[in-house]
MILOLUM-895520 format. One record per residue (C-alpha): residue number from 1; residue in one letter; x negated, y, z negated. Coordinates in nm, 4 decimals. Each point is the difference from the previous one (the first is absolute). Last residue first. Layout:
N
i | aa | u | v | w
NUM | A | X | Y | Z .
...
% end
This chain:
199
i | aa | u | v | w
199 | L | 1.7082 | 3.1338 | -3.0909 .
198 | R | 0.2822 | -0.2129 | 0.1283 .
197 | K | 0.1733 | 0.2652 | 0.2082 .
196 | R | -0.3272 | 0.0904 | 0.1600 .
195 | L | -0.0419 | -0.3563 | 0.1291 .
194 | D | 0.3246 | 0.0185 | 0.1993 .
193 | E | -0.0968 | 0.3493 | 0.1197 .
192 | A | -0.3338 | -0.1352 | 0.1210 .
191 | A | 0.1592 | -0.2840 | 0.1867 .
190 | V | 0.2380 | 0.2370 | 0.1750 .
189 | D | -0.2760 | 0.2516 | 0.0937 .
188 | A | -0.2388 | -0.2877 | 0.1020 .
187 | T | 0.2534 | -0.1233 | 0.2519 .
186 | R | 0.1485 | -0.3474 | -0.0395 .
185 | K | -0.1118 | -0.3567 | 0.0312 .
184 | M | -0.2244 | 0.0186 | -0.3169 .
183 | N | 0.2754 | -0.1253 | -0.2298 .
182 | F | -0.1510 | -0.0584 | -0.3423 .
181 | P | 0.0725 | -0.3524 | -0.1302 .
180 | S | 0.1905 | 0.0329 | -0.3235 .
179 | V | -0.0223 | 0.1296 | -0.3585 .
178 | F | -0.2843 | -0.1993 | -0.1595 .
177 | R | -0.0947 | 0.1066 | -0.3474 .
176 | G | -0.3139 | 0.1984 | -0.0742 .
175 | D | 0.1675 | 0.2159 | -0.2586 .
174 | K | 0.0199 | 0.3001 | 0.2294 .
173 | D | 0.1609 | -0.2116 | 0.2669 .
172 | M | -0.1579 | -0.2245 | 0.2719 .
171 | L | 0.0804 | 0.0053 | 0.3660 .
170 | Y | -0.1681 | -0.2854 | 0.1888 .
169 | V | -0.1275 | 0.0375 | 0.3555 .
168 | I | 0.0245 | -0.3318 | 0.1818 .
167 | A | -0.2551 | -0.1480 | 0.2390 .
166 | T | -0.0580 | -0.3509 | -0.1483 .
165 | H | -0.3373 | -0.1350 | 0.1175 .
164 | D | -0.1878 | -0.1815 | 0.2635 .
163 | M | -0.3733 | 0.0992 | -0.0295 .
162 | T | -0.2572 | 0.0001 | 0.2833 .
161 | Y | -0.3102 | -0.2054 | 0.0574 .
160 | D | -0.3338 | 0.0087 | 0.1976 .
159 | G | -0.1852 | -0.3151 | 0.0933 .
158 | G | 0.0012 | 0.0738 | 0.3800 .
157 | D | 0.3648 | -0.0878 | 0.0529 .
156 | L | 0.2238 | 0.0940 | -0.3001 .
155 | P | 0.0549 | -0.1597 | -0.3332 .
154 | V | 0.3208 | 0.0884 | -0.2012 .
153 | K | -0.0340 | 0.0783 | -0.3674 .
152 | K | 0.3412 | -0.0110 | -0.1675 .
151 | Y | 0.2293 | 0.2443 | -0.1813 .
150 | Y | 0.3432 | -0.0142 | -0.1457 .
149 | V | 0.1050 | 0.2560 | -0.2555 .
148 | R | 0.2337 | -0.0803 | -0.2854 .
147 | Y | -0.0901 | 0.3201 | -0.1784 .
146 | A | -0.1346 | -0.1859 | -0.3110 .
145 | K | -0.1597 | -0.2538 | 0.2341 .
144 | A | -0.1825 | 0.2712 | 0.1957 .
143 | V | -0.1239 | 0.1425 | -0.3298 .
142 | A | -0.1268 | -0.3279 | -0.1213 .
141 | A | -0.1704 | -0.0817 | 0.3476 .
140 | L | -0.1694 | 0.3407 | -0.0228 .
139 | A | -0.1477 | -0.0714 | -0.3394 .
138 | A | -0.1051 | -0.3512 | 0.0990 .
137 | A | -0.1695 | 0.1110 | 0.3311 .
136 | D | -0.2002 | 0.2784 | -0.1666 .
135 | G | 0.1140 | 0.3563 | 0.0041 .
134 | T | 0.1605 | 0.2590 | 0.2313 .
133 | L | 0.2216 | 0.3043 | -0.0221 .
132 | G | 0.0316 | 0.2851 | 0.2522 .
131 | H | 0.1866 | 0.2881 | -0.1522 .
130 | V | 0.2114 | 0.2112 | 0.2437 .
129 | H | 0.0632 | 0.3454 | -0.1486 .
128 | P | -0.3009 | 0.1141 | 0.2065 .
127 | D | 0.1966 | -0.0246 | 0.3261 .
126 | F | -0.1698 | -0.2070 | 0.2673 .
125 | S | -0.3187 | -0.0024 | 0.2153 .
124 | A | -0.2301 | -0.0203 | -0.2966 .
123 | L | 0.1839 | -0.3183 | -0.0894 .
122 | Y | -0.2284 | -0.2242 | 0.2069 .
121 | D | -0.3258 | 0.1465 | -0.1309 .
120 | R | 0.1234 | -0.0280 | -0.3604 .
119 | M | 0.1337 | -0.3530 | 0.0467 .
118 | A | -0.3315 | -0.1175 | 0.1472 .
117 | E | -0.1848 | 0.1550 | -0.2971 .
116 | P | 0.2284 | -0.1577 | -0.2481 .
115 | T | -0.0648 | -0.3340 | 0.1724 .
114 | D | 0.2536 | -0.1425 | 0.2416 .
113 | R | -0.2017 | -0.2672 | 0.1853 .
112 | E | 0.0306 | -0.3155 | -0.2192 .
111 | P | 0.2818 | 0.1523 | -0.2074 .
110 | D | 0.2384 | -0.0198 | 0.2997 .
109 | V | 0.3583 | 0.0346 | -0.1315 .
108 | S | -0.0641 | 0.3601 | -0.0929 .
107 | I | 0.2460 | 0.2165 | -0.1903 .
106 | F | 0.0925 | 0.3283 | 0.1577 .
105 | L | 0.1794 | 0.1846 | -0.2844 .
104 | A | 0.2082 | 0.3137 | 0.0537 .
103 | A | 0.0531 | 0.2771 | -0.2542 .
102 | T | 0.2562 | 0.2352 | -0.1491 .
101 | R | 0.0145 | 0.3170 | -0.1959 .
100 | D | -0.2828 | 0.1601 | 0.1896 .
99 | A | 0.2083 | -0.0477 | 0.3173 .
98 | Q | 0.2225 | 0.2751 | -0.1356 .
97 | P | -0.2565 | 0.2607 | 0.1274 .
96 | G | 0.1033 | -0.0812 | 0.3660 .
95 | L | 0.2532 | -0.2876 | 0.0241 .
94 | K | -0.0273 | 0.0106 | 0.3776 .
93 | R | -0.3728 | -0.0720 | -0.0226 .
92 | M | 0.0662 | -0.2973 | -0.2250 .
91 | I | 0.2541 | -0.1377 | 0.2540 .
90 | E | -0.2544 | 0.0554 | 0.2817 .
89 | S | -0.2610 | -0.1919 | -0.2002 .
88 | I | 0.2373 | -0.2955 | -0.0446 .
87 | E | 0.0614 | -0.0033 | 0.3765 .
86 | F | -0.3785 | 0.0069 | 0.0650 .
85 | L | -0.0478 | -0.2856 | -0.2533 .
84 | T | 0.2663 | -0.2073 | 0.1733 .
83 | T | -0.1639 | 0.0513 | 0.3411 .
82 | P | -0.3489 | -0.0646 | -0.1361 .
81 | C | 0.1310 | -0.3299 | -0.1620 .
80 | V | 0.2051 | -0.1343 | 0.2901 .
79 | D | -0.2637 | 0.0831 | 0.2661 .
78 | P | -0.3291 | -0.1899 | 0.0056 .
77 | C | -0.0432 | -0.0922 | -0.3651 .
76 | H | -0.3802 | 0.0113 | -0.0766 .
75 | T | 0.0625 | 0.2127 | -0.3099 .
74 | F | 0.2483 | -0.2366 | -0.1626 .
73 | G | 0.3656 | -0.0084 | -0.0998 .
72 | F | 0.2422 | 0.0108 | -0.2951 .
71 | F | 0.2308 | 0.3094 | -0.0413 .
70 | V | 0.1314 | 0.1482 | -0.3234 .
69 | L | 0.1942 | 0.3257 | -0.0340 .
68 | F | 0.0244 | 0.2019 | -0.3183 .
67 | T | 0.2399 | 0.1727 | -0.2425 .
66 | K | -0.2175 | 0.1495 | -0.2730 .
65 | G | 0.0382 | 0.0106 | -0.3761 .
64 | K | -0.2697 | -0.2567 | -0.0603 .
63 | L | -0.2114 | -0.0413 | 0.3178 .
62 | D | -0.3448 | -0.0275 | -0.1657 .
61 | Q | 0.1392 | -0.2642 | -0.2287 .
60 | D | 0.0456 | -0.2337 | 0.2962 .
59 | S | -0.3725 | -0.0155 | 0.0153 .
58 | F | -0.3005 | 0.1622 | 0.1694 .
57 | S | -0.3683 | -0.0609 | -0.0926 .
56 | H | -0.2294 | 0.2340 | 0.1994 .
55 | G | -0.1954 | -0.0913 | 0.3070 .
54 | A | 0.1061 | 0.3125 | 0.1915 .
53 | Q | 0.2258 | -0.2202 | 0.2232 .
52 | D | 0.1879 | -0.1322 | -0.2989 .
51 | T | -0.0766 | -0.3062 | -0.2122 .
50 | L | 0.2648 | -0.2338 | -0.1391 .
49 | Q | 0.1902 | -0.0679 | -0.3263 .
48 | F | 0.3600 | -0.1078 | 0.0299 .
47 | P | 0.3265 | 0.0049 | -0.2029 .
46 | G | 0.3241 | -0.0890 | 0.1751 .
45 | G | 0.1517 | -0.0120 | 0.3417 .
44 | I | 0.3099 | -0.1916 | 0.1108 .
43 | A | 0.2357 | -0.1904 | -0.2311 .
42 | A | 0.3163 | 0.1308 | 0.1657 .
41 | A | 0.2390 | 0.1626 | -0.2417 .
40 | Q | 0.3384 | -0.1937 | -0.0153 .
39 | I | 0.3111 | 0.1973 | 0.0775 .
38 | T | 0.2884 | -0.0420 | -0.2511 .
37 | G | 0.3161 | -0.1856 | 0.1128 .
36 | T | 0.0439 | -0.1376 | -0.3553 .
35 | G | 0.0115 | -0.3733 | 0.0959 .
34 | T | -0.3782 | -0.0462 | -0.0381 .
33 | G | -0.1198 | 0.2753 | 0.2262 .
32 | R | 0.0800 | 0.0436 | 0.3751 .
31 | G | -0.2702 | 0.0159 | 0.2596 .
30 | G | -0.0619 | 0.3293 | 0.1759 .
29 | V | -0.3562 | 0.0193 | -0.1104 .
28 | F | -0.0609 | -0.3614 | 0.1141 .
27 | L | 0.1835 | 0.0402 | 0.3371 .
26 | I | -0.1969 | 0.3211 | 0.0722 .
25 | I | -0.3308 | -0.1590 | -0.1028 .
24 | G | 0.0754 | -0.3069 | 0.2168 .
23 | L | 0.0839 | 0.2159 | 0.2939 .
22 | C | -0.3210 | 0.1838 | -0.0361 .
21 | L | -0.1949 | -0.3184 | -0.0382 .
20 | V | 0.1515 | -0.1467 | 0.3149 .
19 | L | -0.0779 | 0.3228 | 0.1942 .
18 | G | -0.3520 | 0.0234 | -0.1386 .
17 | A | -0.0690 | -0.3677 | 0.1030 .
16 | F | 0.1432 | 0.0716 | 0.3515 .
15 | F | -0.2099 | 0.3126 | 0.0361 .
14 | A | -0.3151 | -0.1684 | -0.1226 .
13 | T | 0.0591 | -0.2960 | 0.2277 .
12 | F | 0.0529 | 0.2244 | 0.3021 .
11 | L | -0.3180 | 0.2032 | -0.0826 .
10 | V | -0.2006 | -0.3303 | -0.0526 .
9 | L | 0.1249 | -0.1332 | 0.3329 .
8 | L | -0.0881 | 0.3247 | 0.1742 .
7 | R | -0.3462 | -0.0029 | -0.1494 .
6 | S | -0.0607 | -0.3597 | 0.1074 .
5 | A | 0.1197 | 0.0769 | 0.3538 .
4 | R | -0.2522 | 0.2832 | 0.0138 .
3 | A | -0.2876 | -0.1959 | -0.1400 .
2 | S | 0.0741 | -0.2667 | 0.2615 .
1 | M | 0.1344 | -0.3466 | -0.0878 .
% end
């Protein structure tokens, strides 16, 4: 299989996996309680301790009191990751000074290549409210599991590899609790207004 065909297959698989997970999250969040009709909170997210692009320790405690977005990806991602980060950056730009009251996390699924330095160089093209987080394989696997994120290393021709991964943006509230998948299929103005109401 050619490198191009491999990439197309990975993109299709990531899209399908993300769609299935998104539908699962929606069904889980919308599930009924035990006979009372109450809505069950989805067990997504939780405490974490990683390293940001400046090489500093970064944890869930650094986000207390902030509504924030979470996206998993990797710096060698050919299109889904940079496109999503660009869209998040546009939302932050639309928020203006209010962007200081929120944050966005770009959490790596590729600890082998995504060092803090690699994350710093990669994120230089995006809004400064986007924090790139990385760590060792075990730490990243634990965070991915907490967010129910699928990822897998996919070999390419020539000995290189790419990463197949869930491509959902998670919206988390000021207490670090999952709210819903954040809809990126709308204009930056509309998405920013939605986020602004939650700050």
